[in-house]
C-alpha positions as MATLAB code, in Angstrom:
seq = 'MSESMTTTLPAAGLLDRERTVAGTQFNRWLVPPAALAIHLCIGMAYGFSVFWLPMSKLLTGTDAALCSSMGFWGQLTTTSCNWTVPSVTHIFEVFIAFLGISAAVWGAWLEHAGPRKAGFIAALCWGGGLVLGGIGVSTHQLWLVILGSGVLGGIGLGLGYITPVSTLIKWFPDRRGLATGFAIMGFGGGAMIGAPLAVALMKHFSATSPQGVAPTLILMGILYFVVMSAGAFGFRVPPTGWKPLGWTPKAQGGNAMITDHEVHLNKAWKTPQFWLVWGVLCLNVTAGIGVLSMASPMLQDVFGGRLIGLGSAAALDAAQKASVVAAAAGLLGLISLFNSGGRLFWAALSDYIGRKTTYAVFFALGIVLYASLPSLGHSGAAGLFILVVCIIMTMYGGGFATVPAYLADLFGTQMVGAIHGRLLTAWSVAGVAGPFLIAAIRQTQINAGVAHNLVYDRTLYILTGLLLLGFILNMLVRPVNPKYYMTPDELARERALKHEDRIGGDAEHAARGSLGLVGVLAWAAVGIPFLIGVTIALQKAAVLF';
ca = [
     -27.255  -98.942    2.864;
     -29.226  -99.190   -0.219;
     -31.365 -101.817    1.289;
     -32.327  -99.278    4.035;
     -33.181  -96.907    1.804;
     -35.479  -99.114   -0.493;
     -39.311  -97.508   -0.072;
     -41.390 -100.272    0.127;
     -45.268  -99.684   -1.148;
     -47.927 -100.673    1.341;
     -50.190 -103.451    0.375;
     -53.358 -102.726   -0.936;
     -56.383 -103.040    1.039;
     -59.548 -105.093    0.142;
     -61.295 -101.883   -1.270;
     -58.592 -100.110   -2.758;
     -58.531  -99.859   -6.241;
     -55.600 -101.499   -6.970;
     -57.424 -104.543   -5.822;
     -60.162 -104.493   -8.262;
     -58.003 -104.559  -11.516;
     -59.258 -107.182  -14.034;
     -57.298 -110.496  -14.813;
     -57.221 -112.248  -18.029;
     -60.487 -114.357  -17.481;
     -62.661 -111.126  -16.808;
     -65.125 -110.360  -19.015;
     -66.663 -106.692  -19.212;
     -70.258 -107.920  -19.170;
     -69.911 -108.745  -15.539;
     -69.941 -104.840  -14.870;
     -73.246 -103.878  -15.860;
     -74.803 -106.390  -13.506;
     -72.709 -104.864  -10.531;
     -73.833 -101.508  -11.622;
     -77.537 -102.537  -11.559;
     -77.008 -104.038   -8.165;
     -76.129 -100.855   -6.396;
     -78.790  -98.617   -8.527;
     -81.980 -101.190   -8.586;
     -81.423 -100.877   -4.384;
     -81.035  -96.776   -4.382;
     -84.008  -96.470   -6.882;
     -86.460  -96.926   -3.941;
     -86.063  -93.518   -3.274;
     -88.737  -93.042   -6.220;
     -90.772  -95.704   -4.457;
     -90.684  -93.684   -1.073;
     -93.944  -92.624   -1.120;
     -95.828  -95.980    0.120;
     -94.078  -94.888    3.655;
     -95.849  -91.287    3.866;
     -99.645  -92.343    4.849;
     -98.419  -95.330    7.092;
     -96.030  -92.817    8.866;
     -99.018  -90.369    9.495;
    -100.932  -93.125   11.471;
     -98.268  -94.394   13.945;
    -100.078  -93.690   17.148;
    -103.297  -94.118   18.396;
    -105.364  -92.045   21.056;
    -103.563  -88.483   20.200;
    -105.057  -85.259   21.766;
    -106.536  -84.104   18.619;
    -106.811  -80.176   19.438;
    -102.973  -80.144   20.740;
    -101.954  -82.106   17.544;
    -103.757  -80.155   15.148;
    -102.021  -77.098   16.011;
     -98.546  -78.174   15.906;
     -96.292  -77.352   13.072;
     -93.345  -78.781   11.257;
     -90.327  -77.989   13.901;
     -93.082  -79.402   16.554;
     -93.363  -82.697   15.025;
     -89.513  -83.218   14.671;
     -89.424  -83.966   18.574;
     -92.843  -84.965   19.414;
     -93.674  -88.432   20.718;
     -97.663  -87.609   21.545;
     -98.859  -86.502   18.100;
     -98.632  -88.301   14.419;
     -96.429  -86.560   11.800;
     -98.542  -85.129    8.908;
     -98.145  -86.210    5.491;
     -96.570  -83.145    4.184;
     -94.036  -83.493    7.178;
     -92.497  -86.529    6.285;
     -92.732  -86.106    2.917;
     -89.491  -83.477    3.416;
     -87.264  -86.791    3.579;
     -87.702  -86.993   -0.549;
     -86.335  -83.317   -0.968;
     -83.592  -83.911    1.711;
     -82.845  -87.137   -0.518;
     -82.854  -85.617   -3.888;
     -80.565  -82.390   -2.105;
     -78.013  -84.525   -0.887;
     -77.493  -86.766   -3.703;
     -76.500  -83.969   -5.771;
     -74.133  -82.285   -2.576;
     -72.557  -85.755   -2.177;
     -72.130  -86.156   -5.882;
     -70.431  -82.820   -6.325;
     -68.691  -83.099   -3.215;
     -66.983  -86.271   -3.046;
     -66.930  -87.323   -6.660;
     -63.142  -86.333   -7.075;
     -62.470  -88.462   -4.084;
     -64.607  -91.321   -5.696;
     -62.332  -91.153   -9.154;
     -59.315  -91.792   -6.923;
     -60.841  -94.735   -4.357;
     -62.193  -96.228   -7.098;
     -65.461  -98.164   -7.611;
     -65.217 -100.724   -4.820;
     -64.547  -98.142   -1.951;
     -67.229  -95.817   -3.259;
     -69.689  -98.559   -3.564;
     -69.626 -100.157   -0.406;
     -69.469  -96.714    1.295;
     -72.790  -96.125   -0.534;
     -74.047  -99.257    0.860;
     -73.211  -98.737    4.320;
     -75.094  -95.168    4.019;
     -77.880  -96.143    2.052;
     -78.618  -99.347    3.931;
     -77.639  -97.459    7.339;
     -79.431  -94.799    6.676;
     -82.517  -96.615    6.108;
     -81.941  -98.768    9.511;
     -81.258  -95.367   11.822;
     -84.692  -94.525    9.690;
     -86.550  -97.172   11.198;
     -85.030  -96.506   14.795;
     -86.461  -92.929   14.088;
     -89.572  -94.554   13.352;
     -89.861  -96.833   16.326;
     -88.724  -94.091   18.936;
     -91.195  -91.553   16.968;
     -88.546  -88.865   16.454;
     -89.221  -87.302   13.010;
     -85.614  -85.486   13.171;
     -83.992  -89.011   13.436;
     -85.743  -90.361   10.611;
     -84.706  -87.452    7.932;
     -80.977  -87.390    9.207;
     -81.198  -91.281    8.861;
     -83.228  -91.825    5.747;
     -82.900  -88.328    4.309;
     -79.253  -87.224    4.933;
     -77.131  -90.270    5.506;
     -79.306  -92.004    2.938;
     -78.999  -89.351    0.398;
     -75.354  -89.276    0.778;
     -75.724  -92.946    0.043;
     -77.775  -92.026   -3.404;
     -75.352  -89.670   -4.498;
     -72.311  -92.142   -3.707;
     -74.162  -94.850   -5.434;
     -75.676  -92.750   -8.191;
     -72.161  -92.026   -9.517;
     -70.009  -94.977   -8.392;
     -70.448  -96.767  -11.502;
     -70.435  -94.154  -14.209;
     -66.666  -93.883  -14.848;
     -66.085  -97.242  -14.552;
     -68.486  -98.361  -17.234;
     -67.301  -95.964  -19.820;
     -63.735  -96.917  -19.158;
     -65.176 -100.903  -20.054;
     -67.224  -99.258  -22.598;
     -65.678  -96.876  -25.176;
     -67.536  -98.330  -27.850;
     -70.862  -98.233  -26.327;
     -71.269  -95.702  -23.521;
     -74.523  -94.738  -23.928;
     -75.863  -98.359  -23.697;
     -73.095  -99.037  -20.693;
     -74.618  -96.488  -18.589;
     -77.735  -96.696  -19.616;
     -78.069 -100.157  -18.333;
     -76.902  -98.561  -14.741;
     -79.194  -95.669  -14.792;
     -82.117  -97.689  -15.630;
     -81.407  -99.780  -12.683;
     -82.284  -96.348  -10.682;
     -85.558  -95.664  -12.557;
     -86.876  -99.347  -12.159;
     -85.780  -99.554   -8.174;
     -89.074  -98.106   -7.308;
     -91.117 -101.196   -9.279;
     -89.400 -103.963   -6.941;
     -89.047 -101.764   -3.745;
     -92.286 -100.110   -3.492;
     -94.434 -103.616   -3.620;
     -91.815 -105.128   -1.440;
     -92.141 -102.322    1.102;
     -96.052 -102.547    1.110;
     -95.802 -106.644    1.541;
     -93.359 -106.338    4.486;
     -95.885 -103.340    5.817;
     -98.487 -105.611    5.942;
     -96.470 -108.440    7.386;
     -95.314 -106.659   10.326;
     -98.424 -104.800   10.999;
     -99.491 -107.365   13.657;
     -96.529 -106.398   15.677;
     -95.300 -103.021   14.994;
     -97.315  -99.831   14.237;
     -98.290  -99.627   10.730;
     -95.089 -102.387   10.237;
     -92.822  -99.387    9.039;
     -89.937  -99.530   11.396;
     -89.227 -103.133   10.779;
     -89.633 -102.809    7.469;
     -87.096  -99.711    6.844;
     -84.695 -101.809    8.893;
     -84.983 -105.055    6.986;
     -85.078 -103.134    3.349;
     -81.948 -101.227    4.963;
     -80.046 -104.639    5.935;
     -81.146 -106.096    2.512;
     -80.074 -103.157    0.846;
     -76.420 -103.258    2.399;
     -76.004 -106.823    1.490;
     -77.071 -106.277   -2.356;
     -75.224 -103.237   -2.691;
     -71.776 -104.680   -0.884;
     -72.240 -107.521   -3.483;
     -72.468 -104.959   -6.201;
     -69.455 -102.981   -5.080;
     -67.166 -105.995   -4.763;
     -68.217 -107.043   -8.372;
     -66.542 -104.224   -9.900;
     -63.243 -104.242  -11.858;
     -61.504 -101.603  -13.675;
     -59.412 -102.161  -17.016;
     -55.778 -102.099  -16.637;
     -54.377  -98.804  -18.586;
     -54.841  -98.566  -22.163;
     -57.193 -101.924  -22.174;
     -59.582 -101.497  -25.258;
     -62.144 -104.402  -26.739;
     -61.092 -106.864  -28.659;
     -61.440 -105.437  -32.257;
     -62.298 -102.277  -31.548;
     -60.253  -99.229  -33.202;
     -60.442  -95.546  -31.471;
     -61.652  -93.230  -34.317;
     -58.950  -91.054  -35.813;
     -58.283  -87.744  -33.805;
     -60.487  -85.028  -35.036;
     -63.151  -87.838  -36.660;
     -65.974  -86.514  -34.507;
     -65.416  -82.921  -32.989;
     -67.928  -83.407  -30.424;
     -65.878  -86.589  -28.961;
     -62.506  -85.381  -27.549;
     -59.462  -87.463  -27.574;
     -57.870  -85.210  -24.316;
     -58.922  -85.022  -20.728;
     -60.204  -81.853  -18.955;
     -59.407  -81.934  -15.141;
     -62.561  -81.167  -12.929;
     -61.080  -78.083  -11.409;
     -61.228  -77.173  -15.041;
     -64.515  -78.623  -16.455;
     -66.593  -76.956  -14.410;
     -65.416  -73.454  -15.086;
     -66.053  -73.940  -18.957;
     -69.423  -72.718  -20.940;
     -69.613  -76.491  -21.834;
     -70.164  -77.554  -18.405;
     -72.964  -74.719  -17.623;
     -74.601  -75.499  -21.012;
     -74.940  -79.159  -20.272;
     -76.307  -78.300  -16.388;
     -79.013  -76.218  -18.041;
     -79.913  -78.609  -20.465;
     -80.017  -81.389  -17.536;
     -82.025  -78.878  -14.999;
     -84.719  -78.079  -17.564;
     -85.257  -81.571  -18.630;
     -85.908  -82.901  -15.314;
     -87.708  -79.820  -14.310;
     -90.295  -80.394  -16.938;
     -90.548  -84.246  -16.860;
     -90.913  -84.112  -13.063;
     -93.488  -81.402  -13.691;
     -95.496  -84.042  -15.294;
     -94.364  -87.114  -13.124;
     -95.047  -84.952   -9.892;
     -98.968  -84.319  -11.062;
     -99.235  -87.264  -13.046;
    -102.098  -88.754  -10.864;
    -104.000  -85.852   -9.947;
    -104.282  -84.290  -13.240;
    -105.513  -87.582  -14.898;
    -108.454  -87.480  -12.405;
    -108.984  -83.874  -12.789;
    -108.943  -83.987  -16.438;
    -111.052  -86.981  -17.043;
    -112.531  -87.914  -14.097;
    -115.458  -90.315  -15.156;
    -114.375  -90.672  -18.670;
    -111.551  -92.806  -17.459;
    -114.275  -95.651  -16.525;
    -116.428  -95.123  -19.162;
    -118.772  -92.448  -17.703;
    -119.322  -88.950  -18.772;
    -117.265  -86.089  -17.956;
    -119.675  -84.296  -16.028;
    -121.356  -87.378  -14.400;
    -121.530  -87.349  -10.522;
    -119.643  -90.008   -9.031;
    -120.815  -92.296   -6.242;
    -117.988  -93.224   -3.526;
    -117.373  -96.784   -5.389;
    -116.483  -95.128   -8.815;
    -114.533  -92.373   -7.167;
    -112.275  -95.272   -6.055;
    -112.320  -96.542   -9.253;
    -111.213  -93.463  -10.734;
    -108.187  -93.004   -8.248;
    -107.403  -96.874   -8.986;
    -107.307  -96.036  -12.475;
    -104.955  -93.132  -12.303;
    -102.714  -94.865  -10.063;
    -102.498  -97.244  -12.777;
    -100.599  -94.545  -14.868;
     -97.842  -94.517  -11.930;
     -96.979  -98.069  -12.925;
     -96.965  -97.316  -16.765;
     -94.563  -94.222  -15.753;
     -92.119  -96.213  -13.676;
     -92.067  -98.940  -16.601;
     -91.266  -96.249  -19.479;
     -89.256  -93.965  -17.209;
     -86.916  -96.895  -16.363;
     -87.250  -98.302  -20.279;
     -86.180  -94.759  -21.453;
     -83.222  -94.759  -19.840;
     -81.831  -97.849  -21.331;
     -83.370  -97.043  -24.845;
     -82.295  -93.332  -25.570;
     -79.005  -94.037  -24.102;
     -78.494  -96.776  -26.305;
     -79.454  -94.879  -29.008;
     -77.199  -92.090  -28.564;
     -74.510  -94.173  -29.344;
     -75.578  -94.153  -32.969;
     -77.033  -90.357  -33.644;
     -74.445  -88.729  -31.177;
     -75.638  -87.474  -27.909;
     -76.416  -83.498  -29.063;
     -78.734  -84.835  -31.183;
     -80.528  -87.181  -28.748;
     -81.000  -84.192  -26.217;
     -82.315  -81.976  -29.656;
     -84.740  -84.965  -29.736;
     -85.856  -84.574  -26.205;
     -86.576  -80.787  -26.574;
     -87.977  -80.937  -30.142;
     -90.495  -83.716  -29.536;
     -91.004  -82.790  -26.123;
     -92.060  -79.280  -27.025;
     -94.506  -81.134  -29.278;
     -96.241  -83.183  -26.771;
     -96.444  -80.986  -24.016;
     -98.189  -78.524  -26.045;
    -100.615  -81.077  -27.088;
    -101.407  -82.201  -23.806;
    -103.955  -79.454  -22.786;
    -105.541  -79.854  -26.343;
    -105.540  -83.880  -25.817;
    -107.360  -82.990  -22.267;
    -110.321  -81.007  -23.886;
    -110.808  -83.365  -26.400;
    -111.194  -86.407  -23.994;
    -108.568  -88.398  -25.285;
    -107.823  -89.881  -22.360;
    -106.181  -92.683  -24.450;
    -103.787  -90.506  -26.357;
    -103.100  -88.138  -23.395;
    -101.777  -91.501  -21.662;
     -99.369  -92.463  -24.380;
     -98.080  -88.975  -24.766;
     -97.042  -88.891  -21.026;
     -95.422  -92.266  -21.317;
     -93.218  -91.112  -23.989;
     -92.500  -87.921  -22.164;
     -91.305  -90.153  -19.251;
     -89.047  -92.032  -21.754;
     -87.496  -88.584  -22.346;
     -87.319  -87.867  -18.761;
     -85.250  -90.981  -17.858;
     -83.260  -90.864  -20.965;
     -81.904  -87.587  -20.001;
     -80.518  -89.122  -16.984;
     -78.866  -91.883  -18.872;
     -77.318  -89.825  -21.511;
     -75.744  -86.845  -19.877;
     -72.802  -89.049  -18.313;
     -72.082  -90.356  -22.093;
     -72.248  -86.654  -22.887;
     -69.920  -85.254  -20.434;
     -67.319  -88.317  -21.624;
     -67.768  -87.386  -25.099;
     -66.525  -83.280  -24.087;
     -64.244  -83.737  -20.988;
     -62.792  -86.957  -21.797;
     -63.063  -90.327  -19.486;
     -60.342  -89.499  -16.993;
     -62.562  -87.638  -14.309;
     -66.110  -88.253  -15.933;
     -67.372  -89.418  -12.859;
     -66.426  -86.407  -10.651;
     -67.870  -84.073  -13.561;
     -70.821  -85.929  -13.857;
     -71.445  -85.870   -9.783;
     -70.855  -81.998   -9.740;
     -73.466  -81.741  -12.811;
     -76.046  -83.527  -10.741;
     -76.368  -80.395   -8.562;
     -78.887  -79.718  -11.638;
     -81.032  -82.256  -10.361;
     -81.296  -81.088   -7.001;
     -82.246  -77.857   -7.877;
     -84.894  -79.201  -10.237;
     -85.972  -82.146   -8.272;
     -86.632  -79.496   -5.245;
     -87.770  -76.348   -7.385;
     -89.620  -78.237  -10.110;
     -92.741  -79.889   -8.224;
     -92.824  -76.661   -5.651;
     -93.223  -74.478   -8.870;
     -95.807  -76.440  -10.663;
     -97.962  -76.878   -7.414;
     -97.921  -73.477   -6.880;
     -99.399  -72.739  -10.057;
    -102.017  -75.155   -9.867;
    -103.133  -73.604   -6.763;
    -103.059  -70.257   -7.670;
    -105.389  -71.487  -10.763;
    -107.677  -73.677   -8.565;
    -107.664  -70.041   -6.221;
    -108.558  -67.946   -9.269;
    -111.688  -70.067   -9.799;
    -110.672  -71.990  -12.877;
    -112.113  -75.102  -13.415;
    -109.894  -78.605  -11.837;
    -109.953  -80.104  -15.899;
    -108.224  -76.703  -16.785;
    -105.565  -75.961  -14.191;
    -102.650  -77.318  -15.732;
    -103.145  -75.655  -19.182;
    -101.272  -73.022  -18.186;
     -98.411  -75.412  -16.589;
     -98.116  -77.447  -19.383;
     -97.504  -74.216  -21.606;
     -94.470  -73.060  -18.862;
     -93.336  -76.411  -19.058;
     -93.346  -76.253  -22.998;
     -91.209  -72.967  -22.730;
     -88.556  -74.353  -20.447;
     -88.138  -77.014  -23.175;
     -87.489  -74.223  -25.860;
     -85.043  -72.857  -23.917;
     -83.328  -76.113  -23.211;
     -83.550  -76.545  -26.721;
     -81.724  -73.718  -27.503;
     -79.078  -74.355  -24.701;
     -78.373  -77.661  -26.141;
     -77.642  -76.381  -29.783;
     -74.835  -73.905  -28.317;
     -72.831  -76.595  -27.148;
     -69.714  -76.839  -29.008;
     -66.458  -78.924  -28.388;
     -64.292  -77.517  -25.098;
     -61.628  -75.085  -25.869;
     -58.034  -76.857  -26.021;
     -57.100  -74.233  -23.119;
     -58.917  -76.390  -20.891;
     -57.245  -79.681  -21.663;
     -54.892  -81.569  -19.228;
     -51.269  -81.526  -20.051;
     -49.150  -84.338  -20.345;
     -47.788  -83.939  -16.648;
     -51.081  -83.202  -15.282;
     -52.715  -86.204  -16.670;
     -49.675  -87.977  -15.251;
     -50.466  -86.920  -12.131;
     -54.045  -87.434  -11.916;
     -53.311  -91.002  -13.227;
     -50.979  -91.317   -9.991;
     -53.785  -90.380   -7.859;
     -55.654  -93.434   -8.836;
     -52.582  -95.550   -8.797;
     -52.757  -96.444  -12.056;
     -49.067  -96.611  -11.794;
     -49.567  -99.626   -9.587;
     -52.489 -101.316  -11.437;
     -50.887 -101.487  -15.142;
     -51.792 -104.592  -15.495;
     -51.458 -106.852  -18.937;
     -54.095 -104.337  -21.406;
     -53.777 -106.504  -23.976;
     -54.889 -109.890  -22.405;
     -57.069 -108.383  -19.795;
     -60.575 -108.972  -19.683;
     -60.751 -111.663  -22.509;
     -62.442 -114.528  -20.407;
     -66.206 -115.838  -21.422;
     -69.067 -114.566  -19.318;
     -69.312 -118.191  -18.109;
     -71.801 -119.436  -15.211;
     -70.850 -116.362  -12.689;
     -72.037 -113.792  -15.597;
     -75.377 -115.749  -16.218;
     -75.937 -115.872  -12.224;
     -74.953 -112.302  -12.060;
     -77.465 -111.485  -14.775;
     -80.171 -113.374  -13.245;
     -79.592 -111.730   -9.801;
     -80.542 -108.556  -11.280;
     -82.926 -109.557  -14.065;
     -85.302 -111.592  -12.154;
     -86.319 -109.205   -9.751;
     -86.487 -106.407  -12.347;
     -88.965 -108.519  -14.329;
     -90.869 -109.202  -11.524;
     -91.107 -105.315  -10.745;
     -91.855 -104.914  -14.656;
     -94.556 -107.630  -14.050;
     -96.458 -105.707  -11.220;
     -96.182 -102.510  -12.969;
     -98.037 -103.593  -15.687;
    -100.579 -105.503  -13.478;
    -101.258 -101.907  -11.980;
    -101.393 -100.481  -15.254;
    -104.132 -103.146  -16.484;
    -106.963 -101.363  -14.898;
    -106.254  -98.115  -17.435;
    -107.343 -100.520  -20.279;
];
């Protein structure tokens, strides 16, 4: 009778969290390259602009009169007219919107499912979304491109973005900022690799496919699926109670801004701290993306011929205009590099000076730098102008990389991935509203007759005001009220949902292995493409000097 009453736990599946617990020979420094493999792939979202112009030239012999009067809704299903550039750029807006939505909706599920399952599903969505987008291009159905690359791809972005966060923070309790900085650096650098690759592939396939767009999207979708899947299967989780060898947690209460307790997702988003940090991230992103979205045209409008050694009022011929455009494009290469590097630099620095102090620096220094840009433009100091923009971009990227550790400090590590997912709705709001606001202000200035080299002044001063508001919100952040902490029973229930009772493992001896050849190869697999991307970005930026 006792045998008939015995409950046998089902065997864990290949993707389940129980199958990812680290053994004794594992090394925690194998986790960052797994995270980078995912983020370097989804970071191509920042480089998707290389597709806009080719996607607007897929058809030949179209009816100019008919197509010129066709609006966006008509372009969604037409097979006889080319899409306009503004119509296809909606894909990026859908990316960002669904990134935030999916991260918020499925963040709690991700915490329970574990990084391997979540990372693999992210690979399916991002890679599959690009493949579906390629099919939409080949059949000339814009709705299918938006559904595939925008909606499905955006879900892959959201899941892929937050998948490594909770795992990295648990592996690196001593270096939370550094660990998340490594992963999120990849998102900033993904376009440095993906955009040149996409351009080369489109050139290669253009002989057999219109502009080479469809096969490029399909091939990159397959490639990204393989790379992201490899990263997902490279994840391991530490046994409950694991800590780095030789590291001793600070005494309880040693740092009031770093909690020793856990806050559940369902309570975290109801705290004032969550919404203050939400506002901090939203304002930092809005200001940064304002400069990012208008960097190239701003440099051309403000400096004109001075970028190539001519006077500001010099009339430019076609060749000189092309040189100015090339110089401004070089700034985009620098922006990608500083955006990516700033994510690692500032996040790592936050381990020493604290997350609140790091954001205070972002806003205080940002206020000075943003407010200085109009004066630098008026004085013709192009070199200093470019330097200031690059520093601003490090803080834009640094804000993304530092916020997961900020959340872990405030709410604990148990559900930090899910809480981070909810917070990313701030990015969705800023990513859609920010560029729209900036473009609207610029166009209003132009319509009012303001000279092109002056139309950015008011915008930059408005962004400075947003940074001041962000500084105030950050200063208001205090430790979370103890009434929001999980009770022992709630914490036990949450750990049971993660099956931590089944993956206890040997916390004392787990993950004490050396990096070894596998580790070297893993870092080389992500490091070499990243360095190639850096080299290409520097080559593009060389025209500025």
